[in-house]
N, C-alpha and C positions, 0 to 999 in steps of 0.2 A: 647332450647340452642341457645344463640345468637352467632354472629360471633366472639366475643371476646373470648368466652369459648370453641368454637368448635375447635378440634385438626386439624392441617393442614394435607393434604393428605400425605405429606412426613413423618410426625410423625406417622401417622397411619400405614404406610407401614413399618417403622422401628420397631414399637411395634409388628406388626404381624410377622416379621421375627426373632424377638428375642425369643429364646427358653425359655420356662417357667421352673421353678425349682420345681414345686409342684409334688408330687408322681404320680398323675394321668397322667400328661404329660409325665413323664419318662416311666411309664408303657406302655402308648400308643406307644411311640417311640421304646421301647424295643420289643414289639410285632410286630411292623411294620418291624424293622430290622431283627428280627428272622424269620418272614414269608418270607422275600425276600432272605436272605442269607442261609437259611437251608431248609430241607425238613421235618422238624418236623411237626407232625399233630396238628396244632393250627390254630385258626381263627384270621387272621391278619386284622387290620383296613385298610381302604382305604386311598389313598393319595400318593403323590410322595415319593419315598424312601429317597430323599434328606432331607425331613423333620426330618428324624431319624438319621441324620449324626453323632450326638454325641453318639448314641447307636450302631454304627457300630462295635467298638471294643468289646462291650459286647456280641453281637451276635457271633463275632469271637471267643471270649473266651469260649462260649458254645460249639462251634465246636471243639476247642482244648481240652476242658474238656472231651468230648466224646472220642476223640482219646487217651487221657491220661488214662481214665478208662479202655479202651480196652487193652492198653499196660500193665498197672498194673495187670489186670486180667490174661493176657497171661503169664506174668512172675510168677504170683502166682501159676499157675497150672504147671509150669515147662517147658514152651516152651523156645526156644533159643531166645537170644536178637534180632537176625536177623528176625526171624519169628514174634516176638512180634512187632518189628518196622514196618514190612510190614502190619500187621493187623491194627496197629494204623493209619498209613497213609491211608489205604483203608477205615477205619472207618470215617476219616475226609472228604474224597472225597465223600463218600455216604451221610454223614450228610449234606454236602454243596451242594449236587446235581451236583457235577462236574462243577459248574458254572464258577469258575475261571480257572479251567483246560481247559475248552472249549475255554475261552478267550485267554489263553496262546498259545494253538495250532493254533488258527486262526491268532493270531498276528505273530507267527513264519512263518506261510505260507505266510502272507502278505510280510514279509521281504524277503522271498525267491523268490518271483515272480518278473519278469521284466515287466516294463510298467509304465504308468502314474498313477496319484492319483486315477482316477476312476477305473482303472484296479485293483489296490490294494484294494480299498474298496469293489469291487465285490468279490474278493477272500476271504476277511474276512467274507462276508455274505454267502458264499457258505457253505452248511452244510457238505460237504465232507471234509475229512482231508487229507492233503498231507504229503509228506515225511518229510518236515521241522517240521510240527506239531507233527508227530509221534516221531521224534527225541527229540523235546523240551519236550514232556511229559515223554519220557523215561529217559532223563537226569535229569529232575526235580524230578521225583520219586526216582531215584537212589541217588541223592544228599540228599534228605530228609531222606531216609532210612539209608544211610551211616552215616549221622550226628547223628541220634538217636542211632545207634549202637555205634558210637564213644563216645557219652556222657556216655553210660554205666549205670550209676546209675538211677534206675527207677524214683526217684523223680526229678532228673535233666531233664530227658526226659519229664516228665509230665509238668514241668515248661516251658520247651522249646516249647512244643506244644501249650500251652495256650498263651505264649508270642508271638509266631510267628503269630498265627491266629488273636490275638487281635491287634497287631501293624500293621500287613499287611492290615487289613481292615480300620484302622485309617488313612492310607495314601490316601484313595480314595477321600474323600471330598477335599483334597488339589488339586488334579488333576482336579476335577470337577469345582473348582473355578478358577483355573489358566489357563486352556486351553479352547479354543472354541470348540464347537461341530464340528465333522468332516462331519456329514451329517444331513439333516433336519428331518430324521425320525429314528426310531429304539429305542432300549431299553434305551440308554443313554438320549435321548430326553425326554422320559416319566419320567425319574428319577428326573429331575429338577436340580436346583442349590442350594447347601447348603449355609447357611449364614456363615459369618466370625466367629461369636461367637460359633456356633455349631461345626464348624471345629476345632477351638482351644480347645474347651471343649472335643471333641473326642480324640484329642492327649493327653490331660491331663488324661482322663479316661484310655486310653491305657497304659500310663506311670504308673498309679496307679495299674492297674491289673498286669502289668509286674513286678512291684516292689514286689508285694506279691508272684508272681509265681517264680521268679528267683533272686530276690534281687535288691536293688536300682541301683548299678553300672551296672549290666548286663541289667537292664531295660532301663537305659539311653542310653547305647550303641545300644540296639535293636531299640529304637525309631529313633535314628539318622541314622543308616544304612538302616532302612526301608524307611525313607523319601528319602535318597539319591538314593536307588535302584529304587524306584517308580518314582523319578524325571528323572532318566536316561531313563526309558522306555517312560515316557511322552514326553521327548525331542525328542526321536527317532520318536515317533508318530507324533509330530508336524512337523518334517522335512519331513516325508514320506507322510502323509495324511492330514496335516494341522490342526489337532486337535485330540480329543479323541472320542472313541466309547465305547460301553459296553465291547468289546473284549480288548480294550486297558486297561480299568480298571482291568479286570481279569488278564491280563498279568502283570500289575504293582503290583497287590497284590501278585501274585506268585513270582515275582522277589524279593519283599520285604521279603517274607517268607524265600526264599533261602538265602538271605543275613543274615538274623537273625540266621538261623540254623548254617551257616558256622561260624559266629562270636561267637556264644555261644559255639561251639566246641573249638574254639581257646582260649576262656576265661577259659573254664573248664580245 
């Protein structure tokens, strides 16, 4: 190949970062996202999780579907709506390995501590949970369960669970692209940076999944409120610690879910 036909380094980099559309590439990204976001027993391919950004909402939909099936089964055997909602939320936490709940707790503890940026980052890395983290998890779980009980209809609940988990995870690549890293090591560093195309495609996938789960109007509202809630969390993180960490992403995803649940109840 001569110099005239050889692609430039910039073109090669752009082509490498552009996600492919063939089924094999989608299947690889789906397994990568599912292996990271769930505790399901499967062999995930290697690579930074950012490579699977557009599959984030699909992995979230799987977690939401697991919660939906548990809720529908609980209602089918005659359990109360409250107990069914508790079991459904517990199922999503177990399926997701409490990854985002841990981030929410650490983020809340960071907000509650006094000190400079380094002190706040140290608190987020501490494996122990403080009073702010406990309260955040308690209120988060209570809001989710109350929202599911408020929806009442089992199929509305199933749609809400799938929508919340799909849209919540679709917001993560936006933060990963728009904020700098808060520290030079950690989970977020190894995750990499998603491309613009994959980020937008992930939002489109979340919108499509949500449209099937709860209708086009509710899906559009869910995507918008999820992005707004995640942006607010990311803005707080930017002001407090100068960027994002894995815990910030977890907190943003949880905030997006809560916003979706509340809005779906109001729409219902």
